[in-house]
C-alpha positions as CSV (number, residue, x, y, z in Angstrom):
1,M,-14.2,-6.3,-0.1
2,R,-15.2,-4.3,-3.2
3,T,-12.9,-1.4,-4.0
4,F,-13.4,1.1,-6.8
5,H,-10.5,3.2,-8.2
6,L,-11.5,6.4,-9.9
7,I,-9.0,7.5,-12.5
8,T,-9.0,10.3,-15.2
9,H,-8.9,7.9,-18.2
10,F,-7.7,4.5,-19.3
11,S,-4.4,5.6,-20.8
12,L,-0.7,6.1,-20.0
13,G,0.0,8.1,-16.9
14,G,1.7,7.6,-13.5
15,A,-1.5,7.8,-11.5
16,E,-3.3,5.4,-13.8
17,R,-0.3,3.0,-13.5
18,V,-0.5,3.2,-9.7
19,A,-4.2,2.4,-9.7
20,A,-3.7,-0.5,-12.0
21,N,-0.8,-1.9,-9.9
22,I,-3.0,-1.8,-6.8
23,A,-6.1,-3.2,-8.6
24,E,-4.1,-6.2,-10.0
25,S,-3.5,-7.5,-6.5
26,Q,-4.5,-11.1,-6.1
27,T,-5.2,-10.9,-2.3
28,H,-8.0,-13.3,-1.4
29,G,-11.3,-11.6,-0.7
30,M,-10.5,-8.4,-2.6
31,E,-12.5,-7.3,-5.6
32,Y,-11.3,-4.4,-7.7
33,H,-13.0,-2.1,-10.2
34,V,-11.5,0.8,-12.1
35,V,-13.7,3.7,-13.3
36,E,-12.6,6.4,-15.7
37,I,-14.0,9.9,-15.6
38,M,-13.2,10.8,-19.2
39,R,-13.1,8.3,-22.0
40,G,-9.5,7.3,-22.9
41,R,-9.1,7.2,-26.7
42,T,-5.4,6.6,-27.3
43,A,-3.8,3.7,-29.1
44,Y,-2.9,2.3,-25.7
45,T,-6.4,2.3,-24.1
46,P,-7.4,-1.2,-25.3
47,K,-4.1,-2.6,-24.1
48,F,-4.5,-1.0,-20.7
49,I,-8.0,-2.3,-20.3
50,A,-7.0,-5.8,-21.5
51,E,-4.2,-5.9,-18.9
52,L,-6.7,-5.0,-16.1
53,E,-9.3,-7.5,-17.3
54,Q,-6.7,-10.3,-17.5
55,A,-6.0,-9.6,-13.9
56,G,-9.7,-9.9,-13.0
57,V,-10.3,-6.2,-12.7
58,R,-13.7,-4.9,-13.9
59,C,-13.4,-1.7,-16.1
60,H,-16.1,0.9,-16.3
61,R,-15.8,3.1,-19.4
62,S,-16.9,6.8,-19.6
63,W,-18.8,8.4,-22.4
64,M,-17.4,11.9,-21.7
65,P,-14.7,12.7,-24.3
66,D,-11.2,13.3,-23.0
67,V,-10.4,16.8,-24.0
68,S,-7.7,18.9,-22.2
69,F,-8.5,22.6,-22.3
70,H,-7.5,24.6,-19.2
71,F,-9.2,22.0,-16.9
72,L,-12.6,23.1,-18.5
73,F,-13.6,19.7,-19.8
74,E,-12.3,18.0,-16.7
75,R,-14.6,20.2,-14.6
76,I,-17.5,19.5,-16.9
77,A,-16.8,15.8,-16.6
78,A,-16.7,16.1,-12.8
79,L,-20.0,17.9,-12.7
80,L,-21.7,15.3,-14.9
81,F,-20.1,12.3,-13.1
82,P,-22.5,12.1,-10.1
83,L,-25.4,10.6,-12.1
84,R,-23.1,7.9,-13.5
85,M,-21.6,7.4,-10.0
86,L,-25.2,7.1,-8.6
87,Y,-25.8,4.1,-10.9
88,I,-22.5,2.5,-9.9
89,M,-23.3,2.9,-6.2
90,L,-26.8,1.4,-6.6
91,R,-25.5,-1.4,-8.8
92,W,-22.3,-2.4,-7.1
93,H,-22.4,-1.0,-3.5
94,P,-18.6,-0.5,-3.2
95,D,-17.0,-0.8,0.2
96,V,-14.1,1.5,-0.7
97,I,-13.7,4.4,-3.2
98,H,-10.1,5.3,-4.0
99,T,-9.4,8.4,-6.1
100,H,-6.3,9.4,-8.1
101,T,-5.5,12.9,-9.3
102,E,-7.6,16.1,-9.5
103,T,-10.4,15.2,-11.9
104,P,-11.5,12.1,-10.0
105,D,-11.0,14.0,-6.7
106,L,-13.3,16.8,-7.9
107,A,-15.8,14.3,-9.3
108,L,-16.1,12.5,-6.0
109,Y,-16.4,15.8,-4.1
110,V,-19.3,16.9,-6.4
111,F,-21.0,13.5,-5.8
112,S,-20.7,13.9,-2.1
113,R,-22.4,17.2,-2.2
114,L,-25.3,15.9,-4.3
115,F,-25.7,12.5,-2.7
116,P,-24.1,12.6,0.7
117,F,-26.2,9.8,2.1
118,M,-24.7,7.4,-0.5
119,L,-21.2,7.6,1.0
120,R,-22.1,7.0,4.7
121,R,-20.9,3.4,4.7
122,V,-18.1,3.8,2.2
123,K,-14.4,4.1,3.0
124,I,-12.8,7.0,1.1
125,V,-9.1,6.8,0.2
126,R,-7.3,9.5,-1.8
127,T,-3.8,9.3,-3.1
128,I,-2.0,12.6,-3.6
129,H,0.3,12.1,-6.6
130,N,1.8,15.6,-7.1
131,T,3.6,18.3,-5.2
132,R,1.4,20.9,-7.0
133,L,-2.4,20.8,-6.8
134,W,-5.2,22.9,-8.2
135,T,-3.0,25.4,-10.0
136,G,-5.0,28.5,-10.6
137,L,-8.1,27.1,-8.8
138,P,-7.8,28.3,-5.2
139,R,-11.5,28.1,-4.4
140,T,-11.8,24.6,-5.8
141,A,-8.8,23.6,-3.8
142,Q,-10.4,24.9,-0.6
143,W,-13.6,23.0,-1.1
144,V,-12.0,19.7,-2.2
145,E,-9.2,19.6,0.3
146,T,-11.5,20.4,3.2
147,F,-13.6,17.4,2.1
148,F,-10.8,14.9,1.9
149,K,-9.1,16.2,5.1
150,S,-12.4,15.8,7.0
151,L,-12.4,12.1,6.1
152,G,-8.8,11.4,6.9
153,A,-8.6,10.1,3.4
154,N,-5.3,11.5,2.2
155,I,-2.2,9.4,1.4
156,A,1.0,11.0,0.0
157,I,3.3,9.1,-2.3
158,S,6.6,10.6,-1.2
159,D,8.2,12.9,1.4
160,S,8.2,15.8,-1.0
161,V,4.4,15.4,-1.7
162,R,3.7,15.1,2.0
163,D,5.7,18.2,2.8
164,S,4.3,20.3,0.1
165,Y,0.8,19.3,1.1
166,A,1.4,20.1,4.7
167,E,2.8,23.5,3.9
168,R,-0.2,24.5,1.8
169,F,-3.1,22.7,3.4
170,G,-2.0,22.2,7.0
171,E,-2.2,18.4,7.2
172,V,0.6,15.8,7.3
173,P,-0.7,12.8,5.4
174,P,0.8,9.3,5.8
175,I,3.1,8.0,3.0
176,I,2.7,4.9,0.9
177,N,5.4,4.8,-1.8
178,N,4.4,3.8,-5.3
179,G,5.5,0.3,-6.3
180,V,7.0,-0.9,-9.5
181,A,8.1,-4.3,-10.8
182,E,10.8,-5.8,-12.9
183,V,9.6,-6.5,-16.5
184,E,10.9,-9.0,-19.1
185,Q,12.9,-7.0,-21.6
186,K,12.7,-6.8,-25.4
187,D,15.0,-5.1,-27.9
188,Y,13.3,-1.8,-28.9
189,F,15.6,-1.1,-31.8
190,N,15.3,-4.5,-33.4
191,I,11.6,-4.8,-33.0
192,S,10.6,-1.3,-34.1
193,T,10.8,-0.4,-37.8
194,P,13.5,2.2,-38.5
195,Q,11.1,4.1,-40.7
196,G,9.0,7.2,-40.4
197,V,5.3,7.2,-40.2
198,H,3.0,8.7,-42.8
199,L,1.1,11.9,-41.9
200,S,-2.2,10.1,-42.1
201,Q,-1.0,7.6,-39.5
202,V,0.2,10.5,-37.2
203,H,-3.3,11.9,-37.5
204,Q,-4.7,8.5,-36.5
205,Q,-2.6,8.6,-33.4
206,H,-4.0,12.1,-32.5
207,L,-0.7,13.8,-33.4
208,Y,-1.8,15.8,-36.3
209,T,0.3,18.7,-37.7
210,S,0.2,20.6,-41.0
211,T,3.6,19.1,-42.0
212,P,5.0,15.7,-41.2
213,P,6.9,15.7,-37.9
214,L,10.6,15.1,-38.0
215,G,11.8,11.8,-36.8
216,F,8.4,10.1,-36.0
217,C,8.9,6.3,-36.4
218,R,6.6,3.4,-36.2
219,L,6.5,1.5,-32.9
220,P,6.0,-2.2,-32.3
221,E,2.4,-1.5,-31.2
222,Q,1.8,0.2,-34.6
223,E,2.8,-2.6,-37.0
224,H,-0.8,-3.0,-38.1
225,L,-0.8,0.5,-39.6
226,N,-0.8,0.8,-43.3
227,T,2.4,2.5,-44.6
228,S,1.5,2.6,-48.3
229,G,1.4,5.8,-50.2
230,G,2.9,9.2,-49.5
231,A,6.4,10.3,-48.4
232,L,7.8,8.8,-45.2
233,V,10.0,10.8,-42.8
234,S,13.0,8.7,-42.0
235,S,14.6,8.4,-38.6
236,A,18.1,7.1,-38.3
237,P,18.6,3.9,-36.3
238,T,21.3,3.9,-33.7
239,T,24.7,2.2,-33.9
240,P,26.7,0.4,-31.2
241,Q,29.0,3.5,-31.0
242,H,26.2,5.7,-29.6
243,L,25.1,6.1,-26.1
244,N,21.3,5.7,-26.5
245,I,19.6,8.4,-24.4
246,L,15.8,8.0,-23.8
247,F,13.4,10.9,-22.9
248,A,9.9,9.5,-22.3
249,G,6.9,11.4,-21.1
250,R,4.3,14.0,-21.8
251,L,5.8,16.9,-23.8
252,E,4.6,19.5,-21.3
253,P,6.4,22.2,-19.3
254,Q,6.4,20.1,-16.1
255,K,8.6,17.5,-17.8
256,G,11.3,20.1,-18.7
257,V,10.9,20.1,-22.5
258,V,12.5,23.5,-22.8
259,V,15.6,22.1,-21.1
260,L,15.5,19.0,-23.2
261,C,15.6,21.2,-26.4
262,E,18.5,23.1,-25.0
263,V,20.4,19.9,-24.4
264,L,19.6,18.7,-27.9
265,K,21.0,21.9,-29.3
266,M,24.1,21.7,-27.0
267,L,24.8,18.1,-28.2
268,A,23.7,18.6,-31.9
269,G,25.8,16.5,-34.2
270,D,27.7,14.8,-31.3
271,A,28.2,11.2,-32.5
272,R,28.6,10.0,-29.0
273,F,24.9,10.3,-28.3
274,F,21.6,9.4,-29.9
275,F,18.4,10.6,-28.3
276,T,15.0,8.9,-28.6
277,I,12.2,11.3,-27.5
278,A,9.0,9.3,-26.9
279,G,6.0,11.4,-26.1
280,D,3.4,13.8,-27.2
281,G,1.9,17.0,-25.8
282,S,1.5,20.7,-26.1
283,Q,5.2,21.3,-26.6
284,R,5.7,18.7,-29.3
285,T,6.0,21.5,-31.9
286,L,8.9,22.9,-29.9
287,V,10.7,19.6,-30.1
288,E,10.0,19.3,-33.8
289,Q,11.2,22.9,-34.5
290,T,14.4,22.1,-32.5
291,L,15.1,19.0,-34.6
292,A,14.3,21.0,-37.8
293,D,16.8,23.7,-36.8
294,I,19.5,21.2,-36.1
295,A,18.9,19.5,-39.4
296,S,18.9,22.8,-41.3
297,S,22.2,23.8,-39.7
298,G,23.9,21.0,-41.5
299,K,24.8,19.0,-38.4
300,P,24.0,15.2,-38.4
301,L,20.6,14.7,-36.6
302,N,21.4,12.6,-33.5
303,A,17.8,12.4,-32.3
304,Q,14.4,11.0,-33.2
305,L,10.9,11.9,-32.0
306,V,8.5,9.0,-31.7
307,P,5.0,8.6,-30.2
308,P,4.6,7.4,-26.6
309,I,5.7,3.8,-26.1
310,F,3.2,1.5,-24.4
311,G,4.9,-1.0,-22.2
312,L,8.0,1.2,-22.0
313,A,9.4,-0.6,-19.0
314,G,9.8,-3.7,-21.2
315,Y,12.2,-1.8,-23.5
316,M,14.4,0.0,-21.0
317,Q,17.5,-2.1,-21.3
318,S,17.6,-1.1,-25.0
319,F,18.9,2.3,-23.9
320,D,21.9,3.4,-21.9
321,Y,20.4,6.3,-19.9
322,L,17.1,7.8,-19.2
323,F,17.0,11.7,-19.3
324,M,14.5,13.3,-17.0
325,P,14.8,17.2,-16.7
326,S,11.4,17.5,-15.0
327,E,10.6,20.7,-13.2
328,F,8.7,18.8,-10.5
329,E,7.2,15.3,-9.8
330,G,5.1,13.7,-7.2
331,L,7.1,10.5,-7.0
332,S,8.4,9.5,-10.4
333,M,7.1,6.1,-11.5
334,L,9.3,6.3,-14.6
335,S,12.5,6.9,-12.7
336,M,11.7,4.0,-10.3
337,E,10.8,1.7,-13.3
338,A,14.1,2.7,-15.0
339,S,16.2,1.9,-11.9
340,L,14.4,-1.4,-11.3
341,N,14.8,-2.4,-15.0
342,R,18.5,-1.4,-15.0
343,L,18.4,1.9,-16.8
344,P,20.4,4.6,-15.0
345,V,18.7,8.0,-14.8
346,I,20.1,11.5,-15.7
347,A,17.8,13.9,-13.8
348,N,17.0,17.2,-12.4
349,A,17.3,17.2,-8.6
350,C,13.7,18.3,-8.1
351,P,11.3,17.1,-5.4
352,G,9.7,13.8,-6.3
353,L,12.5,12.9,-8.7
354,A,15.6,13.1,-6.5
355,D,13.6,11.0,-3.9
356,T,13.7,8.0,-6.3
357,L,17.5,7.9,-6.6
358,P,20.3,7.1,-4.2
359,A,21.8,9.9,-2.1
360,D,24.7,11.6,-3.8
361,W,23.6,10.3,-7.2
362,A,26.3,11.5,-9.7
363,L,23.9,12.1,-12.6
364,L,21.8,14.9,-11.0
365,A,21.7,18.4,-12.2
366,H,20.6,21.2,-9.8
367,D,17.9,23.6,-10.9
368,N,18.0,22.1,-14.3
369,S,21.4,23.8,-14.9
370,I,22.6,23.5,-18.5
371,D,26.1,23.7,-17.2
372,D,25.5,20.7,-15.0
373,Y,24.1,18.8,-17.9
374,R,27.1,19.8,-20.0
375,Q,29.4,18.3,-17.4
376,I,27.3,15.2,-17.1
377,F,27.2,14.5,-20.8
378,N,30.7,15.7,-21.7
379,E,32.7,14.6,-18.7
380,L,30.8,12.0,-16.6
381,L,29.1,9.7,-19.1
382,P,32.1,9.0,-21.4
383,T,34.1,7.6,-18.4
384,A,31.3,6.4,-16.1
385,D,31.1,2.9,-14.8
386,H,27.7,2.1,-16.3
387,D,27.4,-1.3,-14.6
388,A,28.2,0.2,-11.1
389,L,25.6,3.0,-11.6
390,T,23.0,0.5,-12.8
391,Q,23.5,-1.8,-9.9
392,R,23.4,1.0,-7.3
393,A,20.2,2.4,-8.6
394,Y,18.7,-1.1,-8.9
395,D,19.5,-2.0,-5.3
396,F,18.0,1.3,-4.1
397,A,14.8,0.8,-6.0
398,K,14.4,-2.8,-5.1
399,D,14.7,-2.1,-1.4
400,R,12.1,0.7,-1.4
401,F,9.6,0.4,-4.2
402,S,7.9,-3.0,-4.2
403,V,4.5,-3.4,-5.9
404,R,3.4,-6.1,-3.4
405,T,4.4,-3.9,-0.4
406,M,2.3,-1.1,-1.9
407,Q,-0.7,-3.4,-2.4
408,E,-0.5,-4.7,1.1
409,R,-0.3,-1.3,2.7
410,Y,-3.2,0.1,0.7
411,E,-5.3,-3.0,1.5
412,A,-4.6,-2.6,5.2
413,R,-5.8,1.0,4.8
414,Y,-9.0,-0.1,3.1
415,K,-9.7,-2.6,5.9
416,A,-8.9,-0.3,8.8
417,T,-11.7,1.5,10.6
418,G,-11.4,5.2,10.1
419,R,-13.2,8.5,9.8
420,S,-14.3,8.3,6.2
421,A,-17.0,5.7,6.4
422,G,-18.6,7.4,9.3
423,K,-18.4,11.0,8.2
424,A,-18.7,11.0,4.4
425,G,-22.4,11.8,4.5
426,R,-22.3,14.4,7.2
């Protein structure tokens, strides 16, 4: 059986990780391809593709540049995709097409309108990864969701995703939880160079600013970069006396960056904690300004800002806690990976994030309350039984979020007779 996964781009992302985890299945008789709608161009794209190809997955690159601008380029990419998809259909004749996130969803919908006969014998599966879909695009939502509902294609990744979809679109999709795996651990602080990165290198990583960002350091994956010439921005290494706190993810409103900055200011100069903020996005300048304000106040800077870390799951035991003040999630892969790789999570109790942690988890804040975070950092963490927290979260994740279970459930879905193959062309 030949299955094609449609993803936005070959790059870091929860949905991309889910698609890769499914496609890397070694089930006999299953052949997997992954197709990107927009061309991934990050430092991690070659590593992601190499991982898939090593697992026997065929990767199909896009020529459409990956530019984020109010969903405009995503819509253009979706409108241009059908001609490319037509070639793929004629060349490979997939049995199953599985879409992930809004850009691939829209691309497949447009293809179905232009070439409906091409999908008559194809099973369509669509994973809903988020509790919020088509923000600001109600007409697009109506068209696309009607299409997927008519095929019985929808699968939710969590209770919260299912419930939010049912409330808005009137269908209760089945649930297949995302799966994650334990990863061999490396020491992040010993492998990475405790140096800054020159402005020209930041530009190469698509993180350009007019002034060197505070606290950017070179990662293990960036050791090939030339560091000669120019001033470097230093970032202080941690010491055993610190609790190492990790924030990792896109620096976007959804991830609670404003709350992150409030917590950084609240704990500025507190020698008990050292924050590593690994990410990039539209609110990176807010983080940089927060760090600059702390430094200019004369307080010791107990945080560093670094680019996204590829293979982050393999460095998790280098930290003491993961900080996730997200406003909302679908079902957080990062939280599950942290628990399964023995890194306890401090989190906002939002839908899709609280679902990944044990009931009555002590390190949850409600409504991203700064007062709750103040209590967690100042009262709970200094006296917490770290080993007990770690084991409880590990046991919870191990029991619920297995990669192999996810693969088997999706493959059963691919093989099941259903509405999509018969109705896609009608």
